[in-house]
Steps between C-alpha positions, in 0.01 A plus 500: 500500500161383354431124477514353148184510303548131418285333769625176650272206461444463874411857547264516198339177631421687836349789306298271292395271772157648486445352158577141626131434586180603347162634613441561860810328605713779310339770684548318824869443440551856402353624829699263719832592654694207586766527768827629334766221487789712613514728817613820331401843588339697215789733467733183482269355225484825312888519487536144390230526233676802361803288465301243304426239778185320377416370849498842646268621221259212582521595867393856404219344277362289782525796731305749279302302243180472710454877548610568148229263375240656739595857372461367125179323573356814668595710204374278227235296662587177304702224667658364171608867394619551859733203470628601165570857629675354805733296287574804294567709807762249614650473168538878511636459857768268378592716217522813713598382849856638445374845503340471839701744725305485825381844478151374589360177656538217264143407514412855397748481217358173376140612532579818297632260235187271520262802475681620187482144349123493562435856376699436180275190445175706561612772262575240229130410535404847426320552824453869631761625724534801726809701567649462838639858457147643506470724794216644720377825363589789730141650486367169613716512821416867582129491418416176690552396866840362543527124538752231465406316169744218598329424828299181555159513332258331738213515252684220304546282798244216517247683296498269194544136447835358393388398140381854421823648643726278307305558170512874557866519579572315164307780328723781645732667252848343529651805675230533752491116559868501571500759775172349651655148512832615638339722778172334594592137424872452539526756779769728365542852630468785252887575521555124406261530207653817390835318486357199316306718256749782453254768585456734796316426825246758411432325174476165660225638740321670197496175314367304793226756554395475146527124497274486802254739341477301176482190702196610682332598169573159366362334803184695476468406142542128611234538762269670248564230241416234754187665594381512126581141465300409808202697378528340171518152645200572731298641210576187286408272795178699555412481144553123483254444790219708344 
């Protein structure tokens, strides 16, 4: 049976704990994972939370909030938005935990819910999205040398500084960004991403390939923009010395 949608004060307080501080302290609190107060297994906590046990739900919150926050932060790039989205994800979890049947790992199920919450927020902002059902064109596979588009891309490793990379990731369309973050940042396998996103393994690999391609283009644009700024600054400095 699903838990009641009326959230007990103690549980709601656990979910909203990230709002108890402001500024940098808020983000730090959201990223911390305090030791759970009760030595339950995850499966035991899930069963108790489904029965409405607030302490068990807080146990699950403490167990998973750090990674949920990190996922939100990578997808939206803004700590305040990430905290809001993490709170929304756990509110959704409280309302829907009774529907969890154990057909997949609880973390995968929770992260699927989190991704949906984030994508819904991004769509409300009218940002461009890309369908995860888009497949690789057959002609492209038959006319080009075969390669695994989901394999590690060494050209992205250590080639750019962190600031440019973070800025470029934020510019990726939401669909591309989600798969890129799940695979290359969070370390999920393509079969896990397919489960989270509700798409095929082939589509996950295709989206990752396109994300990496677009990311290289964005990084090149960042490098060119920096070069233009440096030339402009050098020209300005040279003019002031004349």
